[in-house]
Structures are given as structure tokens and as C-alpha cells.
C-alpha positions as CSV (number, residue, x, y, z in Angstrom):
1,X,116.4,27.1,189.5
2,X,118.7,27.8,192.4
3,X,118.3,31.1,194.1
4,X,121.3,33.4,194.3
5,X,123.3,33.3,197.5
6,X,123.6,36.2,199.9
7,X,127.0,37.8,200.1
8,X,127.0,38.9,203.7
9,X,129.1,37.1,206.1
10,X,127.5,34.4,208.3
11,X,128.2,33.0,211.7
12,X,126.9,29.8,213.2
13,X,123.9,30.3,215.6
14,X,123.0,28.0,218.4
15,X,119.4,28.1,217.2
16,X,120.3,27.1,213.7
17,X,118.3,29.9,212.1
18,X,119.4,32.1,209.1
19,X,122.2,34.4,210.0
20,X,123.0,38.0,209.0
21,X,126.7,38.1,209.8
22,X,126.3,39.3,213.4
23,X,126.8,37.6,216.8
24,X,123.8,36.1,218.5
25,X,121.7,38.6,220.4
26,X,123.2,41.7,218.6
27,X,121.4,43.9,216.0
28,X,122.9,44.1,212.5
29,X,124.9,47.1,211.6
30,X,123.7,49.7,209.1
31,X,126.1,48.3,206.4
32,X,125.0,44.7,207.0
33,X,121.3,45.6,206.9
34,X,121.9,47.5,203.6
35,X,123.8,44.6,202.1
36,X,121.2,42.1,203.2
37,X,118.2,44.0,201.9
38,X,119.8,44.7,198.6
39,X,118.0,43.4,195.6
40,X,118.9,39.9,194.7
41,X,119.7,39.6,190.9
42,X,117.6,36.9,189.5
43,X,118.8,34.7,186.7
44,X,117.7,37.1,184.0
45,X,119.6,39.9,185.6
46,X,122.6,37.6,185.8
47,X,122.5,37.3,182.0
48,X,123.3,41.0,181.8
49,X,126.4,40.5,184.0
50,X,128.6,39.8,181.1
51,X,128.9,38.4,177.5
52,X,130.1,35.1,178.8
53,X,126.8,34.3,180.5
54,X,124.8,35.5,177.5
55,X,126.8,33.1,175.3
56,X,126.3,30.3,177.7
57,X,122.5,31.0,177.8
58,X,122.3,31.0,174.0
59,X,124.3,27.8,173.7
60,X,121.8,26.2,176.1
61,X,118.8,27.6,174.3
62,X,120.0,26.6,170.8
63,X,121.9,23.5,171.9
64,X,119.1,21.1,171.3
65,X,117.4,20.5,167.9
66,X,114.0,21.4,169.3
67,X,115.3,24.6,170.8
68,X,117.0,25.7,167.6
69,X,114.0,24.8,165.4
70,X,111.6,26.5,167.9
71,X,113.7,29.7,168.0
72,X,114.0,29.9,164.3
73,X,110.3,29.3,163.8
74,X,109.4,32.0,166.4
75,X,111.7,34.5,164.7
76,X,110.1,33.7,161.4
77,X,106.6,34.0,162.7
78,X,107.4,37.3,164.3
79,X,109.1,38.6,161.2
80,X,106.1,37.7,159.1
81,X,103.8,39.5,161.5
82,X,105.9,42.6,161.7
83,X,106.5,42.9,157.9
84,X,103.0,41.8,156.9
85,X,102.2,45.1,154.9
86,X,105.5,44.6,153.0
87,X,105.2,40.9,152.4
88,X,101.6,40.8,151.3
89,X,101.4,41.2,147.5
90,X,97.8,42.4,147.5
91,X,95.5,44.2,149.9
92,X,93.9,41.6,152.1
93,X,90.3,42.8,151.4
94,X,90.7,43.3,147.6
95,X,88.0,41.4,145.8
96,X,88.3,40.1,142.3
97,X,85.1,38.3,141.1
98,X,86.8,37.3,137.8
99,X,89.4,35.2,139.6
100,X,87.8,33.0,142.3
101,X,89.2,29.7,143.3
102,X,92.6,30.1,141.7
103,X,94.8,27.2,142.5
104,X,98.0,27.6,144.5
105,X,101.1,28.9,142.6
106,X,99.0,30.6,140.0
107,X,100.8,33.6,138.5
108,X,100.3,36.5,140.9
109,X,98.7,34.4,143.6
110,X,101.2,32.3,145.5
111,X,98.5,30.3,147.4
112,X,95.6,30.9,145.1
113,X,92.4,32.9,145.8
114,X,89.2,32.3,147.8
115,X,85.6,32.3,146.7
116,X,85.7,36.2,146.4
117,X,88.9,36.2,144.5
118,X,90.9,37.5,147.4
119,X,94.6,36.6,147.6
120,X,94.9,33.8,150.2
121,X,98.6,34.5,150.9
122,X,97.9,38.2,151.7
123,X,95.1,37.2,154.0
124,X,97.2,34.5,155.6
125,X,100.0,36.9,156.4
126,X,97.7,39.4,158.0
127,X,95.9,36.6,159.8
128,X,99.2,35.6,161.4
129,X,99.7,39.2,162.4
130,X,96.3,39.4,164.0
131,X,96.8,36.1,165.9
132,X,100.1,37.4,167.4
133,X,98.5,40.7,168.4
134,X,95.8,38.9,170.3
135,X,98.3,36.5,171.8
136,X,100.6,39.2,173.0
137,X,97.8,41.3,174.4
138,X,96.4,38.2,176.3
139,X,99.8,37.4,177.7
140,X,100.3,41.1,178.8
141,X,97.0,41.1,180.6
142,X,97.7,37.7,182.3
143,X,101.1,39.0,183.5
144,X,99.8,42.4,184.7
145,X,97.0,40.8,186.7
146,X,98.3,37.4,187.5
147,X,101.8,38.2,188.7
148,X,100.9,40.6,191.5
149,X,98.1,38.4,192.7
150,X,100.3,35.3,192.6
151,X,103.1,37.1,194.6
152,X,100.6,38.3,197.2
153,X,98.9,34.9,197.5
154,X,102.2,33.1,197.9
155,X,103.7,35.5,200.5
156,X,100.8,36.7,202.6
157,X,98.6,33.9,204.0
158,X,95.5,36.0,204.7
159,X,95.4,37.1,201.0
160,X,96.2,33.5,199.9
161,X,93.0,32.3,201.6
162,X,90.9,34.6,199.4
163,X,92.9,34.6,196.2
164,X,93.4,30.9,196.0
165,X,89.7,30.0,196.6
166,X,88.6,32.5,193.9
167,X,91.3,31.1,191.6
168,X,90.1,27.5,192.2
169,X,86.6,28.6,191.1
170,X,88.0,30.3,188.0
171,X,90.0,27.2,187.1
172,X,86.9,25.0,187.4
173,X,85.6,26.6,184.2
174,X,87.2,25.6,180.9
175,X,89.5,28.1,179.3
176,X,87.4,28.7,176.2
177,X,84.1,28.8,178.1
178,X,85.2,31.9,179.9
179,X,86.5,33.5,176.7
180,X,83.3,32.7,174.7
181,X,81.1,34.0,177.6
182,X,83.0,37.3,177.8
183,X,83.0,38.0,174.1
184,X,79.3,37.0,173.8
185,X,78.4,39.6,176.4
186,X,80.8,42.4,175.4
187,X,80.7,42.0,171.6
188,X,83.1,40.6,169.0
189,X,86.3,42.4,168.2
190,X,90.0,41.9,168.3
191,X,90.3,43.8,171.6
192,X,87.5,41.9,173.3
193,X,89.0,38.6,172.1
194,X,92.4,39.6,173.6
195,X,90.8,40.7,176.9
196,X,88.7,37.5,177.1
197,X,91.6,35.2,176.5
198,X,93.9,37.2,178.9
199,X,91.3,37.0,181.7
200,X,90.9,33.2,181.0
201,X,94.7,32.8,181.3
202,X,95.0,34.8,184.6
203,X,94.2,31.8,186.9
204,X,97.1,29.6,185.6
205,X,99.5,32.5,185.9
206,X,98.4,33.1,189.5
207,X,99.0,29.5,190.3
208,X,102.4,29.4,188.8
209,X,103.6,32.6,190.5
210,X,102.1,31.5,193.8
211,X,104.0,28.3,193.7
212,X,107.3,30.0,192.9
213,X,106.7,32.5,195.7
214,X,106.0,29.8,198.2
215,X,109.4,28.2,197.3
216,X,111.5,31.4,197.2
217,X,110.2,33.0,200.3
218,X,111.7,30.2,202.5
219,X,115.2,30.8,201.0
220,X,118.0,32.4,203.1
221,X,118.2,35.8,201.3
222,X,114.4,36.4,201.7
223,X,114.6,35.4,205.4
224,X,117.5,37.8,205.8
225,X,115.5,40.6,204.2
226,X,112.6,39.9,206.5
227,X,114.9,40.0,209.5
228,X,116.0,43.5,208.6
229,X,112.3,44.6,208.6
230,X,112.3,45.2,204.8
231,X,108.9,46.4,203.6
232,X,106.6,43.9,201.9
233,X,106.7,45.7,198.5
234,X,110.5,45.6,198.6
235,X,110.7,41.9,199.4
236,X,108.2,41.0,196.7
237,X,109.5,43.3,193.9
238,X,113.3,43.2,194.6
239,X,113.8,39.7,196.1
240,X,111.1,37.3,195.0
241,X,109.9,38.5,191.6
242,X,113.4,38.6,189.9
243,X,113.9,35.0,191.0
244,X,110.5,34.0,189.7
245,X,111.0,35.8,186.4
246,X,112.1,32.6,184.5
247,X,108.9,30.8,185.5
248,X,106.8,33.8,184.5
249,X,108.5,34.0,181.1
250,X,108.1,30.3,180.5
251,X,104.4,30.4,181.5
252,X,104.0,33.3,179.0
253,X,105.2,31.2,176.2
254,X,102.6,28.6,177.2
255,X,99.8,31.1,177.3
256,X,100.6,32.7,173.9
257,X,99.9,29.6,171.7
258,X,96.8,28.9,173.7
259,X,95.6,32.4,173.1
260,X,96.4,32.0,169.3
261,X,94.3,28.9,169.2
262,X,91.6,30.5,171.3
263,X,91.5,33.5,168.9
264,X,91.1,31.2,165.9
265,X,88.2,29.4,167.8
266,X,86.4,32.6,168.7
267,X,86.8,34.0,165.1
268,X,85.6,30.7,163.7
269,X,82.5,31.0,165.8
270,X,82.0,34.7,164.8
271,X,83.0,36.0,168.3
272,X,86.4,37.2,167.5
273,X,87.8,39.4,164.7
274,X,85.1,40.4,162.3
275,X,85.2,40.5,158.5
276,X,86.6,41.9,156.3
277,X,89.6,41.9,158.7
278,X,91.6,38.7,158.2
279,X,91.9,36.1,160.8
280,X,93.0,32.4,160.6
281,X,89.8,31.4,162.2
282,X,87.7,33.4,159.7
283,X,89.6,31.8,156.9
284,X,88.8,28.4,158.2
285,X,85.1,29.4,158.7
286,X,84.8,30.8,155.2
287,X,86.2,27.5,153.8
288,X,83.3,25.5,155.1
289,X,81.1,26.7,152.2
290,X,83.5,25.3,149.5
291,X,85.6,22.7,151.3
292,X,85.0,20.1,148.6
293,X,85.7,22.5,145.7
294,X,88.9,24.0,147.2
295,X,90.1,22.0,150.2
296,X,93.4,23.8,150.2
297,X,91.6,26.8,151.5
298,X,91.5,25.1,154.9
299,X,95.0,23.7,154.7
300,X,96.9,27.0,154.8
301,X,95.3,28.6,157.9
302,X,95.4,25.3,159.6
303,X,99.1,24.9,158.9
304,X,99.7,28.5,160.1
305,X,98.0,27.8,163.4
306,X,100.0,24.6,163.8
307,X,103.3,26.3,163.1
308,X,102.7,29.1,165.5
309,X,101.6,26.9,168.4
310,X,104.4,24.4,167.7
311,X,107.0,27.1,167.5
312,X,106.2,28.7,170.8
313,X,105.8,25.4,172.6
314,X,109.2,24.2,171.4
315,X,110.7,27.6,172.2
316,X,109.1,27.6,175.6
317,X,110.5,24.1,176.5
318,X,114.0,25.2,175.4
319,X,113.7,28.5,177.2
320,X,112.7,26.7,180.4
321,X,115.7,24.4,180.2
322,X,118.0,27.3,179.5
323,X,116.7,29.4,182.4
324,X,116.5,26.4,184.8
325,X,119.0,23.6,184.0
326,X,117.6,21.4,186.7
327,X,114.5,20.8,184.6
328,X,116.4,19.2,181.7
329,X,115.6,15.7,180.8
330,X,118.3,13.1,180.6
């Protein structure tokens, strides 16, 4: 992704350094300093500049088959999660001991029932909703914690020495080991699962943002802002972060399917969402007891996890290409 160019006038310097539109040896005027230290609109802000850019972005996002399919699947998954109370034909915890193990497409039970006579479709819909809740909360935590630390590590060398070493230690532990350890200590619940998965995703967010900051801080408009003695917070928030926003958003689409898969794993192990609340992992765990009698009980939650992860991965790849055309293949 190319950084936006500064709009101030430039003159050639004998030292070859970045110029601010003033003659060598003279201080910039108030107007020039104000212009130079103005916030640089990142690519996302550029999308708001006019409908033409929005249309071009949408064409790029939906131009490839994978991008179109991923976008449609993401919208479908989000719609199912939001409208779960409306879509579900039965309460997800309603038990009917007279109708256990109903086969799919039985009248009144689209995907059949489980060993307790609970409607599989209703539990599946609410399970998708729970998975997205955990995924979004994990992404939010990773962004809130990881982005500031990544910006600071990439821009300020003394902080980088500490943050990067601690980050390397955290990256040495597998993603799920951190999550399982946290939930085992703090108790099993949806909130704790989301916090655990968010904390486990922070190191990768720090690394991505740090790399983008190291690249962007050497560009002309950041050097010009530093030359005008712009404060650190202004440089990070108004110059660097808007231009790193596309990388942050793409990384968020990578973290979310990992968090969904992590939530299913924690719930399968009994460390995530607790019964009778529905979860895709709990549905898979319950199926172990009757896998030979009703194997389709494991198929539906497994397919749901597959579709969610595939949808966000395809959408993330297309979004990356749309926000940064230089990454396109071919």
C-alpha cells in the first residue's frame, strides 16, 4: 500500500533530505507547518472522499470469485447470528424426551433432534451466534491492546526493546495453550473464552502493527511531521495509524476465524460456553456419545465451523487485495 503524498511544496536540498517547502537553513512558516502536520488520510479515509472510490473499492472486493463468495458468506453468517431468535423455530434448550434422534427434514425439525429431543437447527443457529460473539470480542481485545503496543514498538526504539522481547516470549507459546491455561484458571464462560482468545491473539497483532509502523515512519510525510516537532501522539494517531488501518483490518479478519475455532475447541473441552447454552463445540462434544447412532449430529456443527472460517478467510484475502492492490497475485 502506498502512503499518501504530502501536498506541501518542495525544493531540492543540497543534503538530499526530506523537504518542507522552505529554502535550506530557514524555518518553515506557520502555514507550512500547519499543512505539513495535518493528518494524512489513509486509504480507508480516502474511500469516504467520494462515491467513485467506493465503487472502485467494491469492484475490487467483489471482482474475484473468492471475494464475491467470501463476502456473501460473511453477510449470510452475520445475518444468521443477528436474527437467531427469529430464525430458530424452537427454544434452543427445549427438551422433548418423546422425540429423540429425529432424522433431518422431519416435520417440524429441519435438521432433526439430538439425544434429548432438542431441535438441532435452533441450537446450530444460536451456536453460530455465540461463536461470532466470542470472535468479535476477541478481535476487539486484540485491537485495543495490540495496536497501541505495536505503534509504540515500531516508532520508539526504547519501547521496542521491551515490547518485542515480551512479544517473542508470548509467541513461543501455541495459541490454544494460552487460551486453555487462562480459562482453566479463571473459569469457563463465554466472556472468559473471549478474553483468553483475545489475549492469545495480541502478539500477532503487535507484530503486524509494528512492521507497518517501521515501514510508514520512514516515509516523507512522517519525516515532515517530525521536522515540525509534532508530538508523538499526533504522529502515531494522525499520520501512522490511518495508513496502517488496512493491515489492522485484514489481520482482524485473520484473528476472527481463529477465535471461532478456538471457542469451539474450548467448549468441546468443557472450558468455554457451558450447557445448556448452545455452542458449536458443545454440539460436537455431545455427539461423541451417539456418533454411531446419529452421525449427522456431528456434521452440522462441523459444517458451520467450516463455513464461518472459510468465509472470513476468503473475505480477508479479498479485502487485503482491495485495500492494497500491490498484494494481488498475477
